[in-house]
C-alpha positions as semicolon CSV with decimal commas, in nm:
position;residue;x (nm);y (nm);z (nm)
1;X;-0,461;-1,683;0,829
2;X;-0,784;-1,666;0,632
3;X;-0,941;-1,973;0,476
4;X;-0,891;-2,017;0,103
5;X;-1,272;-2,032;0,065
6;X;-1,309;-1,664;0,158
7;X;-1,460;-1,474;-0,132
8;X;-1,244;-1,221;-0,312
9;X;-1,426;-0,890;-0,340
10;X;-1,159;-0,687;-0,518
11;X;-0,800;-0,704;-0,637
12;X;-0,542;-0,441;-0,724
13;X;-0,193;-0,453;-0,868
14;X;0,061;-0,181;-0,936
15;X;0,420;-0,161;-1,056
16;X;0,642;0,143;-1,010
17;X;0,983;0,220;-1,151
18;X;1,227;0,244;-0,861
19;X;1,453;0,497;-1,036
20;X;1,151;0,729;-1,080
21;X;1,081;0,711;-0,708
22;X;1,449;0,783;-0,643
23;X;1,417;1,105;-0,847
24;X;1,107;1,211;-0,652
25;X;1,285;1,147;-0,323
26;X;1,541;1,413;-0,410
27;X;1,267;1,653;-0,302
28;X;1,216;1,598;0,074
29;X;0,853;1,711;0,065
30;X;0,762;1,415;-0,158
31;X;0,789;1,160;0,122
32;X;0,585;1,381;0,354
33;X;0,304;1,411;0,097
34;X;0,273;1,036;0,037
35;X;0,398;0,851;0,345
36;X;0,312;0,869;0,714
37;X;0,582;0,912;0,978
38;X;0,559;0,539;1,060
39;X;0,609;0,446;0,696
40;X;0,903;0,684;0,662
41;X;1,064;0,537;0,972
42;X;1,024;0,183;0,832
43;X;1,176;0,289;0,500
44;X;1,471;0,459;0,667
45;X;1,539;0,146;0,875
46;X;1,534;-0,079;0,567
47;X;1,865;-0,158;0,398
48;X;1,765;-0,007;0,062
49;X;1,566;0,307;0,140
50;X;1,464;0,381;-0,220
51;X;1,342;0,023;-0,273
52;X;1,143;0,046;0,051
53;X;0,971;0,368;-0,057
54;X;0,904;0,234;-0,408
55;X;0,759;-0,089;-0,272
56;X;0,537;0,096;-0,029
57;X;0,421;0,336;-0,302
58;X;0,332;0,044;-0,532
59;X;0,134;-0,111;-0,245
60;X;-0,052;0,215;-0,179
61;X;-0,143;0,243;-0,547
62;X;-0,263;-0,120;-0,554
63;X;-0,473;-0,057;-0,241
64;X;-0,621;0,250;-0,409
65;X;-0,734;0,028;-0,697
66;X;-0,900;-0,207;-0,448
67;X;-1,070;0,082;-0,270
68;X;-1,204;0,212;-0,602
69;X;-1,454;-0,077;-0,595
70;X;-1,598;0,049;-0,266
71;X;-1,561;0,428;-0,260
72;X;-1,462;0,736;-0,460
73;X;-1,083;0,750;-0,456
74;X;-1,032;1,060;-0,670
75;X;-0,793;1,284;-0,480
76;X;-0,738;1,023;-0,206
77;X;-0,459;1,126;0,030
78;X;-0,238;0,817;0,025
79;X;-0,135;0,881;0,386
80;X;-0,485;0,757;0,479
81;X;-0,367;0,406;0,390
82;X;-0,053;0,291;0,568
83;X;0,165;0,005;0,449
84;X;0,329;-0,130;0,762
85;X;0,508;-0,451;0,856
86;X;0,469;-0,710;1,128
87;X;0,779;-0,929;1,157
88;X;0,872;-0,834;0,800
89;X;0,529;-0,915;0,656
90;X;0,352;-0,617;0,497
91;X;-0,003;-0,529;0,594
92;X;-0,252;-0,254;0,514
93;X;-0,376;-0,018;0,783
94;X;-0,651;0,213;0,652
95;X;-0,766;0,513;0,853
96;X;-1,091;0,491;1,053
97;X;-1,312;0,641;0,782
98;X;-1,186;0,404;0,514
99;X;-1,209;0,111;0,755
100;X;-1,573;0,201;0,822
101;X;-1,650;0,189;0,448
102;X;-1,472;-0,146;0,418
103;X;-1,667;-0,283;0,713
104;X;-1,995;-0,167;0,557
105;X;-1,902;-0,336;0,227
106;X;-1,820;-0,663;0,402
107;X;-1,443;-0,652;0,361
108;X;-1,296;-0,860;0,642
109;X;-0,936;-0,882;0,528
110;X;-0,696;-0,698;0,299
111;X;-0,387;-0,891;0,199
112;X;-0,081;-0,741;0,032
113;X;0,231;-0,888;-0,118
114;X;0,521;-0,681;-0,248
115;X;0,823;-0,770;-0,458
116;X;1,100;-0,583;-0,633
117;X;1,324;-0,695;-0,914
118;X;1,567;-0,482;-1,106
119;X;1,419;-0,134;-1,145
120;X;1,060;-0,236;-1,064
121;X;0,859;-0,273;-0,746
122;X;0,524;-0,452;-0,770
123;X;0,244;-0,495;-0,519
124;X;-0,065;-0,717;-0,536
125;X;-0,359;-0,658;-0,303
126;X;-0,670;-0,868;-0,235
127;X;-0,980;-0,763;-0,042
128;X;-1,165;-1,062;0,103
129;X;-1,509;-1,109;0,250
C-alpha cells in the first residue's frame, strides 16, 4: 500500500446508469467494443453481470479523465485500459503505450474504487506520484 504522503497528480470520477448499460448489452458487439476478453470473463463470473459491466465502464471512464491530464484521450479505445481484480479488489492495467506515458509523467500508482447503489455505478480513480 502506498504512503498517504504520496502526491496526487490527477483524479477522475464517473457515474453511469446501470439500466442504460443493460440496454447497450442487448447488442453483443457492445461488450466487445469496450471490454477486453479478461474483463468480459470477470463480468460473466460475477453474480450480477450488468452491475459488473456498469461498474467496469464507470471505472474506465474515470481512468480516461485521469489520463486526460497526461495525454490526448480523444478517441481512446477503452480496451487499452483494463479494469481487473485481485482477490476482489479492482485495479487498473493500462496497455504498454499508456503505461510508458504514465511512467514519463511520474505516475507510480493508479488507485480505483468502485461502488454501485440502486441504478448507479460510480468509480473514483487517483493517480499518484
